[in-house]
N, C-alpha and C positions, 0 to 999 in steps of 0.2 A: 744625534741631533737633538738639541734641547727643545722643549715644548714651545718656548717663545720663538725659536727660529722656524719651527714648523708652522706656527700660526701667523707669521709675518707675511703680509700681502704687499704686492707692488701696486702702487696707484698708477693705473694705465695712463691717465691724462698727464700726470706729473712726469712719467717716463717719456712720453711723446714730446712734451715741451722741452725736457732736457736734451733729448736726442736732436731735436731741430735746432736748439740753441748752440749745440756743438758742431752742427753742419750748416752754417749760415749761407754758404755759397751753393748748396745742393738744390737740385731740382727735386721736388717732393711730390710723389704721386700717391693718391689715397684710394682706398677701396671705398665701399659703401658704408653708410651709417656712422657708427661710433668712430671709426678711423678718420673719416672726413671732419666730424665735429671736433675730435681731439686736435687735428692739425690746425683747423681754423681757430680754435681757442688758444692755441700757442702763438698765434699772430698770422693773420693773412698777409701773404706777399705774392708778388707777380710770378714767382717760380713755383707756386703750389698748383697742382693739377687735381681738382676734385672730380672724381668720375661718377657723377649721379647717373644712374640708369645703365651702367656698364658692368654688370655683374660678372666677375671673373677676368676683367680686363686689366687690372692694376699692374700685375707683373709683366704682362705683355707690352703695355704702354711704357713701363719703366725700362724694359729691356730695349725697346725701340729708341727711347730717348738716349740710353747709354751708348748704343751702337752709332746713332746719328751724331751724338755730341760727346766723343770719347774724352774730351778735355774737361768735362764736368762730372761731378759725382751725382748719383741718383739714389734717392732713398724712397722705398715703397713701404707704405704703412697700410696694412690691410688686416682683415680678420680671417679666421680659419675657414669658415664656410664660403666666403667670397673666394679665397685662394683655392679651395677644392674645385670650384667651378672653372677655374683657369689653370689647373694643375699642369697641363701640357706645356705652359710657358716655361716651366722649370727644366724641361727636357731639351735643352739646346745642345746641338751637336756641331762640331766643326769638321770641315773637310780639308 
């Protein structure tokens, strides 16, 4: 890998804006802090769910929305620490 490729960084806010622009019909759930700020900066819309004060809840809420509204896509944008608080939401089992 070249040195320039190693030093190249992804701009988080730009990435989030691009993701949201490519999923215009999606329900978007955010975690705390930067995730919520980045989604809001990309353009507030009525299908955005900002979870202030719900540490660890973003993927659980996202999963609930996906199950309740299977005809809609759901995007969850969160951070590593917030996700670790709700890691159990990734352990979904089916019977």
